[in-house]
C-alpha positions in Angstrom: -68.0 -15.7 134.5 -68.3 -19.4 134.8 -71.8 -20.8 135.4 -72.9 -23.7 137.5 -75.0 -25.4 134.9 -73.9 -29.0 135.2 -76.2 -31.7 136.3 -79.3 -31.7 134.2 -77.4 -31.7 130.9 -74.8 -34.2 132.1 -76.9 -36.6 134.2 -80.2 -36.8 132.4 -78.9 -39.4 129.9 -77.4 -42.8 130.1 -74.4 -43.0 127.7 -73.3 -46.2 126.0 -69.7 -46.5 124.8 -67.8 -49.4 123.2 -64.1 -50.5 123.6 -62.4 -50.5 120.3 -59.3 -52.4 121.3 -58.1 -54.2 124.4 -54.4 -53.1 124.4 -52.7 -50.2 126.0 -54.1 -47.8 123.3 -57.6 -48.7 124.3 -60.1 -46.0 123.3 -63.8 -45.7 123.5 -66.3 -45.0 120.8 -68.8 -42.5 122.3 -70.9 -42.0 119.1 -73.7 -44.3 120.3 -76.6 -42.8 122.1 -78.4 -46.2 122.9 -79.9 -46.2 126.4 -79.5 -49.0 128.9 -81.4 -49.5 132.1 -79.3 -48.9 135.2 -78.9 -51.3 138.0 -81.1 -50.5 141.1 -79.5 -49.8 144.5 -81.7 -50.4 147.5 -82.9 -47.6 149.7 -80.1 -46.3 151.9 -79.7 -47.8 155.4 -78.0 -46.2 158.3 -74.6 -47.6 159.3 -74.0 -45.2 162.2 -76.4 -42.5 163.5 -75.6 -38.9 164.0 -76.0 -39.4 167.7 -72.6 -41.1 167.5 -71.1 -38.1 165.8 -69.5 -40.0 162.9 -67.1 -38.3 160.6 -67.8 -37.3 157.1 -65.3 -39.7 155.4 -65.9 -43.4 155.9 -64.1 -46.4 154.4 -65.5 -49.8 153.2 -64.1 -53.2 152.3 -65.4 -56.8 151.7 -64.0 -60.0 153.2 -64.3 -62.6 150.4 -63.6 -65.4 152.8 -66.6 -64.7 155.0 -68.8 -62.5 152.8 -68.8 -59.7 155.5 -68.7 -56.1 154.6 -66.7 -53.8 157.0 -67.2 -50.1 157.4 -64.7 -48.0 159.3 -65.6 -44.4 160.5 -64.5 -41.8 163.1 -66.9 -41.2 165.9 -67.0 -38.8 168.8 -67.8 -40.0 172.3 -66.9 -38.9 175.9 -63.3 -40.1 175.3 -62.9 -37.9 172.2 -62.6 -38.9 168.6 -62.1 -42.6 168.1 -62.2 -45.1 165.2 -65.0 -47.6 164.9 -65.8 -50.7 162.9 -69.1 -52.2 162.0 -69.9 -55.2 159.7 -72.8 -56.4 157.6 -73.5 -60.0 156.5 -76.3 -59.1 154.1 -74.7 -56.5 151.8 -75.4 -53.5 154.0 -79.1 -54.0 154.8 -78.3 -54.5 158.5 -75.1 -53.8 160.6 -73.6 -55.1 163.8 -72.9 -53.0 166.9 -69.8 -50.9 166.7 -66.3 -51.8 168.0 -63.6 -49.3 168.8 -60.4 -50.0 167.0 -57.9 -47.6 168.7 -56.9 -48.7 172.2 -55.7 -45.2 173.3 -58.7 -42.9 173.6 -58.9 -39.8 171.4 -56.1 -41.2 169.3 -57.7 -40.2 166.0 -57.6 -36.9 164.0 -60.9 -35.8 162.4 -60.3 -34.5 158.9 -63.1 -34.6 156.4 -60.7 -34.5 153.5 -59.0 -37.8 154.4 -60.8 -41.0 155.5 -59.4 -43.8 157.6 -58.6 -46.8 155.4 -59.7 -50.4 155.8 -58.6 -53.4 153.7 -59.1 -57.2 154.1 -56.7 -59.9 152.8 -57.8 -63.2 151.4 -57.5 -64.9 154.8 -60.0 -62.5 156.4 -57.3 -60.4 158.3 -58.4 -56.8 158.6 -56.0 -53.9 158.3 -56.8 -50.3 159.3 -54.8 -47.1 158.7 -55.6 -43.7 160.2 -54.2 -40.4 161.3 -53.5 -39.1 164.8 -52.4 -35.6 165.6 -50.4 -33.9 168.4 -50.3 -30.2 169.1 -47.6 -28.3 167.1 -48.6 -24.6 167.3 -45.8 -23.5 164.9 -47.0 -25.7 162.1 -49.9 -25.1 159.7 -53.2 -26.1 161.3 -51.4 -26.3 164.6 -50.8 -30.1 164.7 -48.4 -32.7 163.4 -50.0 -35.8 162.0 -48.8 -39.4 162.3 -50.0 -42.5 160.6 -51.3 -45.2 162.8 -51.8 -48.9 161.9 -53.7 -51.8 163.5 -55.0 -55.2 162.4 -57.5 -57.9 163.4 -57.0 -61.6 163.0 -60.4 -62.6 164.4 -62.8 -61.0 162.1 -62.9 -57.6 163.8 -63.6 -58.9 167.3 -60.3 -57.5 168.6 -57.5 -55.4 167.2 -53.7 -55.3 167.8 -52.1 -52.5 169.6 -51.6 -49.7 167.1 -48.2 -48.8 165.8 -46.9 -45.6 164.2 -45.6 -46.0 160.6 -42.3 -44.3 159.8 -42.0 -43.0 163.3 -38.2 -42.6 163.0 -38.7 -39.6 160.6 -40.2 -36.5 162.1 -42.7 -35.2 159.6 -46.4 -34.5 159.0 -48.1 -37.5 157.4 -51.5 -37.7 155.8 -53.5 -38.1 152.5 -52.7 -41.8 152.9 -53.7 -45.1 151.5 -53.2 -48.8 152.2 -53.6 -52.1 150.3 -52.6 -55.7 150.8 -51.6 -58.2 148.1 -53.1 -61.7 148.0 -49.8 -63.1 149.3 -50.0 -60.9 152.4 -47.6 -58.0 151.7 -48.9 -54.7 153.1 -48.3 -51.4 151.2 -48.9 -47.9 152.5 -48.5 -44.5 150.7 -48.8 -41.0 152.0 -47.7 -37.3 151.6 -44.8 -36.4 153.9 -44.1 -32.9 155.1 -40.7 -32.8 156.9 -40.4 -31.2 160.3 -37.7 -30.6 162.9 -37.2 -29.3 166.4 -36.0 -25.7 166.9 -33.7 -24.5 169.7 -36.7 -24.3 172.0 -37.8 -27.8 171.3 -40.8 -26.8 169.3 -41.8 -28.7 166.1 -41.4 -26.5 163.0 -41.2 -27.2 159.3 -37.9 -28.4 158.0 -37.0 -26.4 154.9 -33.8 -28.4 154.4 -35.8 -31.4 153.2 -38.4 -31.5 150.4 -41.9 -32.7 150.8 -42.3 -36.2 149.4 -44.5 -39.0 148.3 -43.5 -41.8 150.7 -44.1 -45.5 150.6 -43.8 -48.2 153.2 -44.2 -52.0 153.0 -44.5 -54.8 155.5 -43.6 -58.4 154.7 -44.2 -59.7 158.2 -48.0 -59.2 158.5 -47.8 -55.6 159.8 -45.4 -56.1 162.6 -42.8 -53.9 161.0 -42.6 -51.5 158.1 -39.7 -50.2 156.0 -40.2 -46.9 154.1 -38.7 -45.1 151.1 -39.3 -42.0 149.0 -41.2 -42.3 145.6 -41.2 -38.7 144.5 -40.3 -35.2 145.8 -42.4 -32.0 145.9 -45.8 -33.4 145.1 -49.0 -31.4 145.3 -49.1 -31.3 149.1 -52.8 -31.9 149.8 -54.2 -34.4 147.3 -54.8 -38.0 148.2 -52.3 -40.8 147.5 -53.7 -44.1 146.3 -52.1 -47.6 146.6 -53.0 -50.8 144.7 -51.4 -54.1 145.2 -51.2 -57.3 143.2 -50.0 -60.8 144.2 -46.9 -61.0 141.9 -44.8 -58.4 143.7 -46.5 -55.7 141.7 -47.8 -52.5 143.3 -49.1 -49.2 141.9 -49.1 -45.7 143.6 -50.9 -42.6 142.3 -50.6 -39.0 143.3 -51.0 -35.4 142.0 -47.6 -34.3 140.7 -46.5 -30.7 140.1 -45.0 -29.8 136.7 -43.5 -26.4 136.2 -44.7 -24.3 133.2 -42.6 -21.5 131.5 -45.4 -19.0 132.3 -44.8 -19.5 136.0 -48.0 -21.4 136.7 -47.8 -24.9 138.0 -49.5 -27.8 136.3 -51.0 -30.3 138.8 -51.8 -33.6 136.9 -52.4 -37.1 138.3 -49.6 -39.7 137.8 -49.1 -43.4 138.4 -45.9 -45.2 139.1 -45.5 -49.0 139.1 -43.2 -51.4 140.9 -42.6 -55.0 140.0 -40.3 -55.7 142.9 -42.6 -55.2 146.0 -41.9 -51.5 146.1 -38.1 -51.6 146.2 -38.0 -49.5 143.0 -40.7 -47.6 141.1 -41.0 -46.7 137.4 -40.9 -43.1 136.2 -44.4 -41.7 136.9 -46.7 -41.6 133.9 -49.5 -39.0 133.5 -52.9 -40.6 133.6 -53.9 -37.8 131.3 -52.1 -34.7 130.0 -54.8 -32.4 131.5 -52.4 -29.5 132.0 -54.4 -28.4 135.0 -52.9 -25.1 136.0 -53.5 -24.1 139.6 -51.4 -22.6 142.4 -53.2 -24.4 145.2 -54.6 -27.8 146.3 -57.9 -29.4 145.3 -57.7 -32.3 147.9 -58.7 -35.1 145.6 -56.7 -38.0 144.1 -57.0 -40.9 141.7 -58.1 -44.2 143.2 -57.3 -47.4 141.2 -58.6 -50.9 140.7 -57.5 -54.0 138.7 -59.6 -56.4 136.8 -59.0 -60.1 136.4 -56.9 -59.6 133.2 -54.6 -57.1 134.9 -56.0 -54.0 133.4 -55.6 -50.9 135.6 -58.6 -48.7 136.0 -58.7 -45.2 137.5 -61.0 -42.3 138.0 -59.9 -38.7 138.9 -60.8 -35.0 139.0 -59.1 -32.4 136.9 -59.7 -28.6 136.7 -58.4 -28.4 133.2 -59.5 -25.4 131.2 -61.0 -27.5 128.4 -63.6 -29.6 130.3 -63.1 -29.7 134.0 -64.6 -32.6 135.9 -64.4 -36.3 136.7 -62.9 -38.7 134.2 -62.2 -42.4 133.8 -59.6 -44.4 131.9 -57.6 -47.6 132.0 -54.1 -49.0 131.2 -53.2 -52.4 129.9 -49.4 -52.0 130.2 -48.8 -51.5 133.9 -49.5 -47.8 133.8 -47.0 -47.0 131.1 -49.8 -45.6 128.9 -53.5 -44.8 129.4 -56.4 -44.8 127.1 -58.5 -41.8 126.1 -60.2 -40.2 129.2 -63.9 -40.8 129.3 -65.9 -38.0 130.9 -68.0 -39.0 133.9 -69.1 -35.5 135.0 -68.0 -32.4 133.0 -69.2 -28.9 132.2 -67.8 -25.4 131.8 -67.2 -25.4 135.6 -67.0 -28.3 137.9 -65.5 -27.8 141.4 -63.3 -30.5 143.0 -65.3 -33.6 143.6 -64.5 -37.1 144.9 -64.9 -40.2 142.8 -64.2 -43.8 143.7 -64.3 -47.1 141.8 -64.5 -50.9 142.4 -64.5 -54.0 140.2 -66.9 -56.9 140.7 -66.2 -60.6 140.0 -67.6 -60.2 136.5 -65.0 -57.5 135.7 -67.7 -54.7 135.7 -66.2 -51.4 136.7 -68.4 -49.5 139.2 -67.8 -45.8 139.7 -69.4 -43.5 142.3 -69.0 -39.7 142.5 -70.3 -36.5 144.0 -72.3 -33.9 142.2 -72.6 -30.7 144.3 -74.4 -28.6 141.7 -76.8 -26.2 143.4 -75.7 -27.3 146.9 -72.2 -26.3 148.0 -70.5 -25.8 144.6 -69.2 -22.3 144.0 -67.1 -20.5 141.5 -64.3 -19.1 143.6 -63.0 -21.9 145.8 -61.1 -24.7 144.2 -60.3 -26.5 147.4 -62.3 -29.5 148.5 -64.0 -28.1 151.6 -67.3 -28.9 153.3 -68.9 -30.3 150.1 -72.5 -31.4 150.2 -73.6 -33.3 147.2 -75.9 -35.9 145.6 -74.2 -39.2 144.9 -74.4 -41.0 141.5 -72.9 -44.1 140.0 -72.0 -45.8 136.7 -71.3 -49.3 135.6 -68.8 -50.1 132.8 -69.0 -53.6 131.4 -65.9 -55.5 130.0 -67.4 -54.8 126.6 -67.3 -51.1 127.2 -71.0 -50.4 127.7 -71.6 -47.6 130.3 -74.8 -47.6 132.3 -75.1 -44.3 134.2 -77.6 -43.5 137.0 -79.9 -40.6 136.3 -81.1 -40.3 139.9 -78.9 -40.0 143.0 -78.8 -42.9 145.4 -78.8 -40.6 148.5 -82.0 -39.0 149.8 -80.4 -36.4 152.1 -77.3 -34.4 150.9 -74.1 -36.2 151.5 -70.4 -36.4 150.6 -67.3 -38.6 150.4 -68.8 -41.7 148.8 -66.7 -44.9 148.9 -67.4 -48.2 147.0 -66.5 -51.8 147.4 -67.6 -55.1 145.7 -67.9 -58.6 147.3 -70.2 -61.4 148.3 -72.4 -60.7 145.2 -72.9 -57.1 146.1 -71.6 -53.7 145.1 -72.0 -51.3 148.1 -71.6 -47.5 148.3 -71.1 -45.9 151.7 -71.1 -42.1 152.4 -71.8 -39.5 155.0 -75.1 -37.6 155.0 -75.4 -33.9 155.7 -76.4 -34.6 159.3 -73.3 -36.8 159.7 -75.1 -40.2 159.5 -73.0 -42.9 157.7 -75.3 -44.3 155.0 -75.0 -47.4 152.8 -76.8 -48.6 149.6 -76.0 -51.8 147.6 -77.1 -53.7 144.6 -76.7 -57.3 143.7 -74.4 -58.3 140.8 
């Protein structure tokens, strides 16, 4: 029987590790036990109160041109579930009033596993991606999901009419991500589950087409998108991540299924890279050869970030037999190879947990993650369900020193932390157990 003993043994120390090299074979020396003082995040502030019924999966981004931080979340009001935006000009200490993004009421699907996405380009244009759903009783969960997109060119005062991405292809779309390059190209990735109409005109699954990882790009500021397939038969419920550069380079990560001779499926995280704005992608590379065997979904992906030197950083969850948990690594060769995984939270049993990362303007890597030990973690359910957790963070310097928090930043239980850096701050936003959206930041 596996025991829930992580937490005290894992989080009671601050580990220091050093980069040995700076090439694609980068590894860490974890022999040092020197302690470093962690940075201090201020006491959490409320972005949106539970009276607004916000969702438990927010999104956050900074506008480097204005210094504003934007938080997007799903709220429930008399019109149904809608998407809202708030901004802060002081690193999350105070927030503006809310603005509804979607023009059609109740045009947003509430799913705690998948947050709406917000990104901001270097001209201050705001892009938002979310899911809407329509009844489809013959499908799993009874709905078919579509991806909706909108943008604001006036700092979030108004948003464009929303458009549906890849509307020509009937399919369920979710577990999505969006990013924008510094030259204005917009990239979207998602998991696509083909559907069709039966003789009665009802939407049913289309077994003649495989499920896929799909990709779409816009080169006209979000007015139109063209889509393509990156991979077939992925793990069907783990988040896709997208990361864009300015030189026609874009990365996409997902959890890929590998068949084993023993009949079990291996579900490891992979990354594929494109150097031609997504026209073609490289053969996917495993982030780590975890050999995580599982016949189900864990509902967590591998977010990515780039530093100023072009190194690709990522953090992910694996349920591998030898040390399940959350790990970090990086690549210096466009995701062809990755360094030795560095454990962030591990033990003999770690349930699926979310982790996110961001890089500040000094190339420090900031990671935030959930620890649900003693709260909602259990030994029988691998899926990411209604997790309640305490939220921690770590800082990794360009020299390879890790400063890890020993105390959580949240006071009440929470879940789904997201992180962003800008305007001299690193900010973490999450949902508390009573559905408040909370924020805490530190100066960098």
